[in-house]
BAROGU-696869 format. One record per residue: residue number from 1; residue in one letter; x, y, z of N, C-alpha, C, O in turn. Coordinates in steps of 0.1 Angstrom, whole numbers, padded with zeros to 4 digits. Layout:
[NUM; 'a'; [X; Y; Z]; [X; Y; Z]; [X; Y; Z]; [X; Y; Z]],
...
//
This chain:
[1; 'm'; [0009; -0012; 0000]; [0000; 0000; 0000]; [0009; 0012; 0000]; [0020; 0012; 0006]],
[2; 'g'; [0005; 0023; -0007]; [0013; 0035; -0007]; [0012; 0043; 0006]; [0005; 0039; 0015]],
[3; 'r'; [0021; 0053; 0007]; [0021; 0061; 0019]; [0008; 0068; 0021]; [0001; 0072; 0012]],
[4; 'q'; [0004; 0070; 0034]; [-0008; 0076; 0037]; [-0005; 0090; 0044]; [0006; 0091; 0050]],
[5; 'a'; [-0014; 0099; 0043]; [-0012; 0112; 0049]; [-0023; 0116; 0058]; [-0035; 0114; 0054]],
[6; 'k'; [-0021; 0121; 0069]; [-0031; 0127; 0078]; [-0027; 0141; 0081]; [-0020; 0144; 0090]],
[7; 'v'; [-0033; 0150; 0073]; [-0029; 0164; 0074]; [-0037; 0171; 0086]; [-0050; 0170; 0085]],
[8; 't'; [-0031; 0176; 0095]; [-0038; 0183; 0107]; [-0036; 0198; 0106]; [-0046; 0205; 0110]],
[9; 's'; [-0025; 0203; 0102]; [-0023; 0218; 0102]; [-0011; 0221; 0093]; [0000; 0218; 0095]],
[10; 'i'; [-0015; 0228; 0082]; [-0004; 0233; 0073]; [0002; 0245; 0078]; [0013; 0249; 0075]],
[11; 'd'; [-0006; 0252; 0087]; [0000; 0265; 0093]; [0013; 0263; 0101]; [0021; 0272; 0102]],
[12; 'v'; [0015; 0251; 0106]; [0027; 0248; 0114]; [0039; 0249; 0104]; [0049; 0255; 0109]],
[13; 'i'; [0038; 0245; 0092]; [0049; 0246; 0083]; [0052; 0261; 0080]; [0063; 0265; 0079]],
[14; 'e'; [0041; 0269; 0078]; [0043; 0283; 0075]; [0049; 0290; 0087]; [0057; 0299; 0086]],
[15; 'q'; [0044; 0286; 0099]; [0050; 0292; 0111]; [0065; 0289; 0113]; [0073; 0297; 0117]],
[16; 'f'; [0068; 0277; 0110]; [0082; 0273; 0111]; [0091; 0280; 0101]; [0102; 0285; 0104]],
[17; 'a'; [0085; 0282; 0089]; [0092; 0290; 0078]; [0094; 0305; 0083]; [0105; 0311; 0081]],
[18; 'a'; [0084; 0310; 0089]; [0085; 0324; 0094]; [0095; 0325; 0106]; [0102; 0335; 0106]],
[19; 'a'; [0095; 0315; 0114]; [0105; 0315; 0125]; [0119; 0314; 0119]; [0129; 0321; 0124]],
[20; 'm'; [0121; 0306; 0109]; [0134; 0305; 0102]; [0138; 0318; 0096]; [0150; 0322; 0097]],
[21; 'k'; [0129; 0325; 0091]; [0131; 0339; 0085]; [0136; 0348; 0096]; [0145; 0356; 0094]],
[22; 'c'; [0129; 0348; 0107]; [0133; 0357; 0118]; [0147; 0354; 0123]; [0155; 0363; 0126]],
[23; 'f'; [0150; 0341; 0124]; [0163; 0337; 0128]; [0174; 0342; 0118]; [0184; 0346; 0122]],
[24; 'd'; [0171; 0341; 0106]; [0180; 0345; 0095]; [0183; 0360; 0097]; [0194; 0364; 0096]],
[25; 'd'; [0172; 0368; 0099]; [0174; 0382; 0100]; [0181; 0386; 0113]; [0191; 0394; 0112]],
[26; 'd'; [0178; 0380; 0124]; [0184; 0383; 0136]; [0199; 0379; 0136]; [0207; 0386; 0141]],
[27; 'a'; [0201; 0367; 0131]; [0215; 0362; 0131]; [0224; 0370; 0122]; [0235; 0373; 0126]],
[28; 'k'; [0219; 0374; 0110]; [0227; 0383; 0102]; [0230; 0396; 0108]; [0241; 0401; 0108]],
[29; 'a'; [0220; 0402; 0115]; [0222; 0415; 0122]; [0232; 0414; 0133]; [0240; 0422; 0135]],
[30; 'a'; [0231; 0402; 0141]; [0240; 0400; 0152]; [0254; 0398; 0147]; [0264; 0404; 0152]],
[31; 'l'; [0256; 0390; 0136]; [0269; 0388; 0131]; [0276; 0401; 0126]; [0287; 0403; 0127]],
[32; 'd'; [0268; 0409; 0119]; [0273; 0421; 0113]; [0277; 0431; 0125]; [0287; 0437; 0124]],
[33; 's'; [0268; 0431; 0135]; [0272; 0440; 0146]; [0284; 0435; 0154]; [0293; 0444; 0157]],
[34; 'i'; [0285; 0422; 0156]; [0297; 0417; 0163]; [0310; 0420; 0154]; [0320; 0424; 0160]],
[35; 'e'; [0309; 0417; 0141]; [0321; 0419; 0133]; [0325; 0434; 0133]; [0337; 0437; 0133]],
[36; 'l'; [0315; 0443; 0133]; [0318; 0457; 0133]; [0325; 0461; 0146]; [0335; 0468; 0146]],
[37; 'e'; [0320; 0456; 0157]; [0326; 0459; 0170]; [0340; 0453; 0171]; [0349; 0459; 0177]],
[38; 'v'; [0342; 0441; 0166]; [0355; 0435; 0167]; [0365; 0442; 0159]; [0376; 0444; 0163]],
[39; 'r'; [0361; 0447; 0147]; [0371; 0454; 0138]; [0373; 0468; 0144]; [0384; 0473; 0143]],
[40; 'k'; [0364; 0474; 0151]; [0366; 0487; 0157]; [0376; 0485; 0169]; [0385; 0494; 0171]],
[41; 'a'; [0375; 0474; 0176]; [0384; 0472; 0187]; [0398; 0470; 0182]; [0408; 0475; 0187]],
[42; 'l'; [0399; 0462; 0171]; [0412; 0459; 0165]; [0418; 0472; 0159]; [0430; 0474; 0161]],
[43; 'h'; [0410; 0481; 0153]; [0415; 0493; 0148]; [0420; 0502; 0160]; [0430; 0510; 0159]],
[44; 'w'; [0412; 0502; 0171]; [0416; 0510; 0183]; [0430; 0506; 0188]; [0438; 0514; 0192]],
[45; 'i'; [0432; 0493; 0188]; [0445; 0488; 0193]; [0457; 0491; 0183]; [0467; 0496; 0187]],
[46; 'q'; [0454; 0488; 0171]; [0465; 0488; 0161]; [0468; 0502; 0156]; [0479; 0505; 0152]],
[47; 'r'; [0458; 0511; 0156]; [0460; 0524; 0151]; [0459; 0535; 0162]; [0469; 0542; 0164]],
[48; 'd'; [0448; 0536; 0169]; [0446; 0546; 0179]; [0457; 0546; 0190]; [0464; 0556; 0192]],
[49; 'r'; [0458; 0534; 0196]; [0467; 0533; 0207]; [0482; 0534; 0202]; [0490; 0539; 0209]],
[50; 'r'; [0485; 0528; 0191]; [0498; 0529; 0186]; [0502; 0543; 0183]; [0513; 0548; 0186]],
[51; 'd'; [0493; 0551; 0176]; [0496; 0565; 0174]; [0498; 0573; 0186]; [0506; 0582; 0188]],
[52; 'y'; [0489; 0570; 0196]; [0489; 0578; 0209]; [0502; 0576; 0216]; [0509; 0585; 0220]],
[53; 'w'; [0506; 0563; 0218]; [0519; 0561; 0225]; [0531; 0564; 0217]; [0542; 0567; 0223]],
[54; 't'; [0530; 0564; 0204]; [0541; 0569; 0196]; [0544; 0584; 0199]; [0555; 0588; 0200]],
[55; 'q'; [0533; 0591; 0199]; [0534; 0606; 0202]; [0539; 0608; 0216]; [0547; 0617; 0219]],
[56; 'r'; [0535; 0599; 0226]; [0539; 0601; 0240]; [0554; 0598; 0241]; [0561; 0604; 0249]],
[57; 'i'; [0559; 0588; 0233]; [0573; 0585; 0233]; [0581; 0597; 0228]; [0592; 0601; 0233]],
[58; 'r'; [0577; 0603; 0217]; [0584; 0615; 0212]; [0584; 0626; 0222]; [0594; 0633; 0224]],
[59; 'r'; [0572; 0628; 0228]; [0571; 0639; 0238]; [0580; 0635; 0250]; [0587; 0644; 0256]],
[60; 'g'; [0581; 0623; 0253]; [0590; 0619; 0265]; [0604; 0621; 0262]; [0611; 0626; 0271]],
[61; 'w'; [0609; 0618; 0250]; [0623; 0621; 0246]; [0625; 0636; 0247]; [0636; 0641; 0252]],
[62; 'n'; [0616; 0644; 0242]; [0618; 0659; 0243]; [0618; 0663; 0257]; [0627; 0672; 0261]],
[63; 'e'; [0610; 0658; 0266]; [0610; 0662; 0280]; [0623; 0658; 0287]; [0628; 0665; 0295]],
[64; 'v'; [0628; 0646; 0283]; [0640; 0641; 0289]; [0652; 0650; 0285]; [0660; 0654; 0293]],
[65; 'n'; [0652; 0654; 0272]; [0663; 0662; 0267]; [0662; 0676; 0273]; [0672; 0682; 0277]],
[66; 'i'; [0650; 0681; 0274]; [0649; 0695; 0280]; [0653; 0694; 0295]; [0660; 0703; 0300]],
[67; 'a'; [0649; 0684; 0302]; [0652; 0683; 0317]; [0667; 0681; 0318]; [0673; 0687; 0327]],
[68; 'r'; [0673; 0673; 0310]; [0688; 0671; 0310]; [0696; 0684; 0307]; [0705; 0687; 0314]],
[69; 'k'; [0692; 0691; 0297]; [0698; 0704; 0294]; [0697; 0714; 0305]; [0706; 0721; 0308]],
[70; 'e'; [0685; 0714; 0311]; [0683; 0723; 0322]; [0692; 0720; 0334]; [0697; 0729; 0341]],
[71; 'l'; [0694; 0707; 0337]; [0703; 0703; 0347]; [0717; 0706; 0344]; [0724; 0711; 0352]],
[72; 'e'; [0721; 0704; 0332]; [0735; 0707; 0328]; [0738; 0722; 0328]; [0748; 0726; 0332]],
[73; 'r'; [0728; 0729; 0323]; [0730; 0744; 0323]; [0732; 0749; 0337]; [0740; 0758; 0340]],
[74; 'k'; [0724; 0744; 0347]; [0725; 0749; 0360]; [0738; 0745; 0367]; [0744; 0752; 0375]],
[75; 'm'; [0742; 0733; 0363]; [0755; 0728; 0369]; [0767; 0736; 0363]; [0777; 0738; 0370]],
[76; 'm'; [0766; 0740; 0350]; [0777; 0747; 0344]; [0777; 0762; 0348]; [0787; 0769; 0348]],
[77; 'f'; [0765; 0767; 0352]; [0764; 0781; 0356]; [0771; 0783; 0370]; [0776; 0794; 0373]],
[78; 'y'; [0771; 0773; 0378]; [0778; 0774; 0391]; [0789; 0764; 0393]; [0787; 0753; 0398]],
[79; 'p'; [0800; 0767; 0387]; [0812; 0757; 0388]; [0818; 0757; 0402]; [0816; 0766; 0410]],
[80; 'g'; [0826; 0747; 0404]; [0834; 0746; 0416]; [0825; 0743; 0428]; [0815; 0736; 0427]],
[81; 'd'; [0830; 0748; 0439]; [0823; 0745; 0452]; [0809; 0752; 0453]; [0801; 0749; 0462]],
[82; 'd'; [0807; 0762; 0445]; [0794; 0770; 0446]; [0783; 0763; 0439]; [0772; 0768; 0438]],
[83; 'r'; [0786; 0751; 0433]; [0776; 0744; 0425]; [0764; 0740; 0434]; [0767; 0734; 0444]],
[84; 'p'; [0752; 0743; 0431]; [0740; 0739; 0439]; [0737; 0724; 0437]; [0743; 0718; 0429]],
[85; 's'; [0728; 0720; 0446]; [0725; 0705; 0445]; [0716; 0702; 0433]; [0716; 0691; 0428]],
[86; 'c'; [0710; 0712; 0427]; [0701; 0710; 0416]; [0690; 0699; 0418]; [0687; 0691; 0410]],
[87; 'h'; [0685; 0700; 0430]; [0675; 0689; 0434]; [0663; 0689; 0425]; [0659; 0678; 0421]],
[88; 'd'; [0657; 0701; 0423]; [0645; 0701; 0415]; [0648; 0697; 0401]; [0640; 0690; 0395]],
[89; 'e'; [0659; 0701; 0395]; [0662; 0697; 0381]; [0664; 0682; 0380]; [0660; 0675; 0370]],
[90; 'r'; [0671; 0676; 0390]; [0673; 0662; 0390]; [0659; 0654; 0391]; [0657; 0644; 0384]],
[91; 'l'; [0651; 0659; 0400]; [0637; 0653; 0401]; [0630; 0654; 0388]; [0623; 0645; 0384]],
[92; 'a'; [0631; 0666; 0381]; [0624; 0668; 0368]; [0629; 0658; 0358]; [0621; 0652; 0350]],
[93; 'l'; [0642; 0656; 0358]; [0648; 0647; 0348]; [0644; 0632; 0351]; [0640; 0625; 0342]],
[94; 'e'; [0643; 0628; 0364]; [0639; 0615; 0367]; [0624; 0613; 0363]; [0620; 0602; 0359]],
[95; 'a'; [0616; 0623; 0366]; [0602; 0622; 0362]; [0600; 0621; 0347]; [0592; 0613; 0342]],
[96; 'a'; [0608; 0628; 0339]; [0607; 0627; 0325]; [0611; 0613; 0320]; [0605; 0608; 0311]],
[97; 'k'; [0621; 0608; 0326]; [0626; 0595; 0322]; [0615; 0584; 0326]; [0613; 0575; 0318]],
[98; 'r'; [0608; 0586; 0337]; [0598; 0576; 0341]; [0586; 0577; 0331]; [0581; 0566; 0327]],
[99; 'r'; [0583; 0589; 0327]; [0572; 0590; 0317]; [0576; 0584; 0303]; [0568; 0578; 0297]],
[100; 'l'; [0588; 0586; 0300]; [0593; 0580; 0287]; [0593; 0565; 0288]; [0589; 0558; 0279]],
[101; 'q'; [0598; 0560; 0299]; [0598; 0545; 0301]; [0584; 0539; 0301]; [0581; 0529; 0295]],
[102; 'l'; [0574; 0546; 0307]; [0560; 0542; 0307]; [0555; 0541; 0293]; [0548; 0532; 0289]],
[103; 'a'; [0558; 0552; 0285]; [0553; 0552; 0271]; [0559; 0541; 0263]; [0552; 0535; 0255]],
[104; 'q'; [0572; 0538; 0265]; [0578; 0527; 0258]; [0572; 0514; 0262]; [0570; 0505; 0254]],
[105; 't'; [0569; 0512; 0275]; [0563; 0500; 0280]; [0549; 0498; 0274]; [0546; 0487; 0269]],
[106; 'k'; [0542; 0509; 0273]; [0528; 0508; 0267]; [0529; 0505; 0252]; [0521; 0497; 0247]],
[107; 'm'; [0539; 0510; 0246]; [0540; 0507; 0231]; [0543; 0492; 0229]; [0538; 0486; 0220]],
[108; 'e'; [0552; 0487; 0238]; [0555; 0472; 0237]; [0542; 0464; 0239]; [0540; 0454; 0232]],
[109; 'a'; [0534; 0468; 0249]; [0521; 0461; 0251]; [0512; 0463; 0240]; [0505; 0453; 0236]],
[110; 'v'; [0511; 0474; 0233]; [0503; 0476; 0222]; [0507; 0467; 0210]; [0498; 0461; 0204]],
[111; 'k'; [0520; 0466; 0208]; [0525; 0457; 0198]; [0521; 0442; 0201]; [0516; 0435; 0192]],
[112; 'r'; [0523; 0438; 0213]; [0520; 0425; 0217]; [0505; 0422; 0216]; [0501; 0411; 0210]],
[113; 'w'; [0497; 0430; 0221]; [0482; 0428; 0221]; [0477; 0430; 0206]; [0466; 0424; 0203]],
[114; 's'; [0483; 0438; 0199]; [0479; 0440; 0185]; [0480; 0427; 0177]; [0471; 0423; 0170]],
[115; 'h'; [0491; 0420; 0179]; [0493; 0407; 0172]; [0483; 0396; 0177]; [0477; 0389; 0170]],
[116; 'r'; [0481; 0396; 0191]; [0472; 0387; 0197]; [0457; 0390; 0192]; [0450; 0381; 0189]],
[117; 'a'; [0453; 0403; 0192]; [0440; 0406; 0188]; [0437; 0403; 0174]; [0426; 0398; 0170]],
[118; 'e'; [0447; 0405; 0165]; [0445; 0402; 0151]; [0444; 0386; 0150]; [0436; 0382; 0141]],
[119; 'r'; [0451; 0379; 0157]; [0450; 0364; 0157]; [0436; 0360; 0161]; [0430; 0351; 0155]],
[120; 'e'; [0431; 0366; 0172]; [0418; 0362; 0177]; [0407; 0366; 0167]; [0397; 0358; 0166]],
[121; 'v'; [0408; 0377; 0161]; [0398; 0381; 0151]; [0398; 0372; 0139]; [0388; 0368; 0134]],
[122; 't'; [0410; 0367; 0135]; [0411; 0358; 0124]; [0404; 0345; 0128]; [0397; 0339; 0120]],
[123; 'e'; [0407; 0340; 0140]; [0401; 0328; 0145]; [0385; 0329; 0146]; [0378; 0320; 0142]],
[124; 'y'; [0381; 0341; 0150]; [0366; 0343; 0151]; [0360; 0343; 0137]; [0349; 0336; 0135]],
[125; 'i'; [0366; 0349; 0127]; [0360; 0350; 0114]; [0360; 0336; 0108]; [0350; 0332; 0101]],
[126; 'g'; [0370; 0328; 0111]; [0370; 0314; 0106]; [0360; 0306; 0113]; [0354; 0297; 0107]],
[127; 'a'; [0357; 0308; 0126]; [0347; 0300; 0133]; [0333; 0303; 0128]; [0325; 0294; 0127]],
[128; 'v'; [0330; 0316; 0125]; [0316; 0319; 0121]; [0314; 0317; 0106]; [0303; 0319; 0101]],
[129; 's'; [0325; 0315; 0098]; [0323; 0313; 0084]; [0314; 0302; 0080]; [0307; 0302; 0070]],
[130; 'q'; [0315; 0291; 0088]; [0306; 0279; 0085]; [0292; 0283; 0087]; [0283; 0279; 0079]],
[131; 'l'; [0289; 0290; 0098]; [0275; 0295; 0100]; [0271; 0304; 0089]; [0259; 0303; 0084]],
[132; 'k'; [0279; 0313; 0084]; [0276; 0322; 0074]; [0273; 0315; 0061]; [0263; 0318; 0053]],
[133; 'r'; [0281; 0304; 0058]; [0279; 0297; 0045]; [0265; 0289; 0046]; [0258; 0288; 0037]],
[134; 'w'; [0262; 0284; 0058]; [0249; 0277; 0060]; [0238; 0287; 0058]; [0228; 0283; 0052]],
[135; 'm'; [0239; 0299; 0063]; [0229; 0309; 0062]; [0227; 0314; 0048]; [0216; 0317; 0043]],
[136; 'e'; [0238; 0314; 0040]; [0238; 0319; 0026]; [0233; 0309; 0017]; [0227; 0312; 0006]],
[137; 'h'; [0235; 0296; 0019]; [0232; 0285; 0010]; [0221; 0276; 0015]; [0211; 0274; 0008]],
[138; 'd'; [0223; 0270; 0026]; [0214; 0260; 0031]; [0201; 0265; 0036]; [0190; 0260; 0033]],
[139; 'l'; [0201; 0277; 0043]; [0189; 0283; 0048]; [0179; 0287; 0037]; [0167; 0284; 0038]],
[140; 'p'; [0184; 0294; 0026]; [0174; 0297; 0016]; [0168; 0284; 0009]; [0157; 0284; 0005]],
[141; 'r'; [0177; 0274; 0008]; [0171; 0261; 0002]; [0161; 0255; 0011]; [0151; 0249; 0007]],
[142; 'a'; [0163; 0256; 0025]; [0153; 0251; 0034]; [0140; 0259; 0033]; [0129; 0253; 0034]],
[143; 'h'; [0141; 0272; 0031]; [0129; 0280; 0028]; [0121; 0275; 0016]; [0109; 0274; 0016]],
[144; 'r'; [0129; 0273; 0005]; [0122; 0268; -0007]; [0115; 0255; -0005]; [0104; 0252; -0010]],
[145; 'd'; [0122; 0246; 0002]; [0116; 0232; 0005]; [0104; 0233; 0013]; [0094; 0226; 0010]],
[146; 'l'; [0104; 0242; 0023]; [0092; 0244; 0031]; [0080; 0249; 0023]; [0069; 0245; 0025]],
[147; 'a'; [0083; 0259; 0014]; [0073; 0265; 0006]; [0067; 0254; -0003]; [0055; 0254; -0005]],
[148; 'r'; [0076; 0246; -0009]; [0071; 0236; -0018]; [0062; 0225; -0010]; [0052; 0221; -0015]],
[149; 'm'; [0067; 0222; 0001]; [0059; 0213; 0010]; [0045; 0218; 0013]; [0036; 0211; 0012]],
[150; 'a'; [0045; 0231; 0017]; [0032; 0237; 0020]; [0023; 0237; 0008]; [0011; 0234; 0009]],
[151; 'r'; [0028; 0240; -0004]; [0020; 0240; -0016]; [0015; 0226; -0019]; [0003; 0224; -0023]],
[152; 'a'; [0024; 0217; -0017]; [0020; 0203; -0020]; [0009; 0198; -0011]; [0000; 0191; -0015]],
[153; 'l'; [0010; 0201; 0002]; [0000; 0197; 0011]; [-0013; 0204; 0009]; [-0024; 0198; 0010]],
[154; 'e'; [-0012; 0217; 0005]; [-0025; 0224; 0001]; [-0031; 0218; -0011]; [-0044; 0217; -0011]],
[155; 'd'; [-0024; 0214; -0021]; [-0029; 0207; -0032]; [-0035; 0194; -0028]; [-0046; 0190; -0034]],
[156; 'y'; [-0029; 0187; -0019]; [-0034; 0174; -0015]; [-0047; 0176; -0007]; [-0057; 0168; -0010]],
[157; 'v'; [-0048; 0186; 0002]; [-0060; 0188; 0009]; [-0071; 0192; -0001]; [-0083; 0189; 0001]],
[158; 'a'; [-0068; 0200; -0011]; [-0078; 0204; -0021]; [-0084; 0193; -0028]; [-0095; 0195; -0034]],
[159; 'l'; [-0078; 0182; -0028]; [-0084; 0170; -0035]; [-0096; 0165; -0029]; [-0104; 0158; -0035]],
[160; 'g'; [-0098; 0169; -0016]; [-0110; 0164; -0009]; [-0109; 0149; -0005]; [-0120; 0143; -0004]],
[161; 's'; [-0097; 0144; -0005]; [-0096; 0130; -0002]; [-0097; 0127; 0013]; [-0096; 0136; 0021]],
[162; 's'; [-0099; 0114; 0016]; [-0100; 0110; 0029]; [-0086; 0109; 0035]; [-0076; 0110; 0028]],
[163; 'a'; [-0085; 0106; 0048]; [-0072; 0105; 0055]; [-0065; 0093; 0050]; [-0053; 0093; 0052]],
[164; 'e'; [-0071; 0084; 0043]; [-0065; 0072; 0039]; [-0060; 0073; 0025]; [-0054; 0064; 0019]],
[165; 'a'; [-0061; 0085; 0018]; [-0057; 0087; 0005]; [-0042; 0087; 0003]; [-0035; 0091; 0013]],
[166; 'e'; [-0038; 0083; -0008]; [-0023; 0083; -0011]; [-0018; 0096; -0013]; [-0025; 0105; -0019]],
[167; 'l'; [-0005; 0099; -0010]; [0001; 0111; -0013]; [0003; 0113; -0028]; [0006; 0104; -0035]],
[168; 'p'; [0001; 0126; -0032]; [0004; 0128; -0046]; [0019; 0126; -0049]; [0028; 0126; -0040]],
[169; 'a'; [0022; 0123; -0062]; [0036; 0119; -0066]; [0045; 0130; -0062]; [0057; 0128; -0058]],
[170; 'h'; [0041; 0144; -0065]; [0051; 0154; -0062]; [0054; 0156; -0047]; [0065; 0161; -0044]],
[171; 'l'; [0044; 0153; -0039]; [0047; 0154; -0024]; [0055; 0142; -0020]; [0064; 0144; -0011]],
[172; 't'; [0052; 0130; -0025]; [0061; 0119; -0022]; [0075; 0121; -0026]; [0084; 0117; -0019]],
[173; 'a'; [0077; 0127; -0038]; [0091; 0130; -0042]; [0097; 0140; -0034]; [0110; 0140; -0031]],
[174; 'l'; [0089; 0150; -0028]; [0095; 0160; -0020]; [0101; 0155; -0007]; [0111; 0160; -0003]],
[175; 'i'; [0094; 0145; -0001]; [0099; 0140; 0011]; [0109; 0129; 0009]; [0114; 0123; 0019]],
[176; 'g'; [0112; 0126; -0004]; [0123; 0117; -0007]; [0119; 0102; -0007]; [0128; 0094; -0005]],
[177; 'e'; [0107; 0099; -0008]; [0103; 0085; -0009]; [0094; 0082; -0021]; [0086; 0091; -0024]],
[178; 'e'; [0097; 0071; -0027]; [0089; 0068; -0039]; [0076; 0062; -0035]; [0075; 0054; -0026]],
[179; 's'; [0065; 0066; -0043]; [0052; 0060; -0040]; [0052; 0046; -0045]; [0055; 0043; -0056]],
[180; 't'; [0048; 0037; -0036]; [0047; 0023; -0040]; [0032; 0019; -0040]; [0027; 0013; -0030]],
[181; 't'; [0026; 0022; -0051]; [0011; 0019; -0052]; [0009; 0005; -0057]; [0015; 0000; -0066]],
[182; 'q'; [0000; -0002; -0049]; [-0003; -0016; -0053]; [-0015; -0016; -0061]; [-0026; -0010; -0057]],
[183; 'p'; [-0015; -0021; -0073]; [-0026; -0021; -0082]; [-0038; -0028; -0076]; [-0037; -0037; -0068]],
[184; 'a'; [-0050; -0022; -0079]; [-0062; -0027; -0073]; [-0065; -0041; -0079]; [-0062; -0044; -0090]],
[185; 't'; [-0072; -0049; -0071]; [-0075; -0063; -0074]; [-0090; -0063; -0078]; [-0099; -0059; -0070]],
[186; 'd'; [-0093; -0069; -0089]; [-0107; -0070; -0094]; [-0113; -0083; -0087]; [-0109; -0094; -0091]],
[187; 'e'; [-0121; -0080; -0077]; [-0127; -0091; -0070]; [-0135; -0100; -0079]; [-0136; -0112; -0077]],
[188; 'a'; [-0142; -0094; -0089]; [-0150; -0103; -0098]; [-0141; -0112; -0106]; [-0145; -0123; -0108]],
[189; 't'; [-0129; -0107; -0109]; [-0120; -0116; -0117]; [-0115; -0127; -0108]; [-0113; -0139; -0113]],
[190; 'e'; [-0112; -0124; -0095]; [-0107; -0134; -0086]; [-0118; -0146; -0084]; [-0114; -0157; -0083]],
[191; 'a'; [-0130; -0142; -0084]; [-0141; -0152; -0081]; [-0147; -0158; -0094]; [-0156; -0166; -0093]],
[192; 'a'; [-0141; -0155; -0106]; [-0147; -0160; -0118]; [-0147; -0175; -0119]; [-0157; -0181; -0123]],
[193; 'd'; [-0136; -0181; -0114]; [-0135; -0195; -0116]; [-0140; -0203; -0104]; [-0140; -0215; -0104]],
[194; 't'; [-0144; -0195; -0093]; [-0147; -0202; -0081]; [-0162; -0200; -0077]; [-0166; -0206; -0067]],
[195; 'g'; [-0169; -0192; -0084]; [-0183; -0190; -0081]; [-0184; -0182; -0069]; [-0183; -0169; -0069]],
[196; 'd'; [-0186; -0188; -0057]; [-0187; -0181; -0045]; [-0174; -0180; -0037]; [-0174; -0178; -0025]],
[197; 'g'; [-0164; -0183; -0044]; [-0151; -0182; -0037]; [-0146; -0196; -0033]; [-0135; -0197; -0028]],
[198; 'q'; [-0154; -0206; -0033]; [-0150; -0220; -0029]; [-0145; -0227; -0041]; [-0150; -0226; -0052]],
[199; 't'; [-0135; -0236; -0039]; [-0130; -0244; -0049]; [-0140; -0254; -0053]; [-0145; -0262; -0045]],
[200; 'p'; [-0144; -0255; -0066]; [-0154; -0265; -0071]; [-0150; -0279; -0068]; [-0139; -0283; -0070]],
[201; 'k'; [-0160; -0287; -0065]; [-0158; -0301; -0061]; [-0156; -0309; -0074]; [-0164; -0308; -0083]],
[202; 'q'; [-0145; -0316; -0075]; [-0142; -0324; -0087]; [-0150; -0337; -0087]; [-0152; -0343; -0077]],
[203; 'd'; [-0153; -0341; -0100]; [-0160; -0354; -0101]; [-0151; -0365; -0098]; [-0139; -0365; -0103]],
[204; 's'; [-0155; -0375; -0091]; [-0147; -0386; -0087]; [-0149; -0398; -0097]; [-0161; -0401; -0100]],
[205; 'd'; [-0138; -0404; -0103]; [-0140; -0415; -0112]; [-0145; -0427; -0105]; [-0150; -0436; -0111]],
[206; 'd'; [-0144; -0427; -0091]; [-0148; -0439; -0084]; [-0162; -0439; -0080]; [-0167; -0448; -0072]],
[207; 'e'; [-0170; -0428; -0084]; [-0184; -0427; -0080]; [-0192; -0438; -0086]; [-0191; -0441; -0098]],
[208; 'e'; [-0200; -0445; -0078]; [-0208; -0457; -0083]; [-0220; -0452; -0091]; [-0226; -0442; -0087]],
[209; 'p'; [-0222; -0458; -0102]; [-0234; -0454; -0111]; [-0247; -0457; -0104]; [-0248; -0466; -0095]],
[210; 'a'; [-0257; -0449; -0107]; [-0270; -0451; -0101]; [-0276; -0464; -0106]; [-0274; -0467; -0118]],
[211; 'd'; [-0285; -0470; -0098]; [-0292; -0482; -0102]; [-0303; -0479; -0112]; [-0308; -0468; -0113]],
[212; 'g'; [-0305; -0488; -0120]; [-0316; -0486; -0129]; [-0313; -0489; -0143]; [-0321; -0488; -0152]],
//
């Protein structure tokens, strides 16, 4: 006997298709937003922070040179035993050196984190690429399959058949199974040689002839 169908609600297929469409829209929006934020963070590390600390290093060298020259000038202005301690100038020079060292340390950290962040971004893009391919190719195909299934079921319901009716060929092909229809049996043909369906009694050669 061929496959049987008991259609209860075609709306479920349409609701599922609508849910898939919502997922598609939300997922694409989320992926685009995440990628934008990730690239902004990478740009902030590789460009903004690098330029900022590069400028701070240049300023630090200038401050160190100025503080050193000021200390040397004051020491040369008072030669011999009259030379002052130059306490303030020495403190200014040490502070300028610390600022320069901090800027150089930050630049090293920027370089280190720049490489790490770029590697993480590359790994993230590779991880979501499979999902993107599925959304670009498999998801639209699933939408088309659901639409064809809904149309096929609507056509089937339109036939006005009972729940025991066989699936139409195009619906059977859609779900991936071939219809195996068993040809109808003509009951009249089956009973043609048997009358009432009983095997006819054969004449016996050993039957005794009647008297007379």
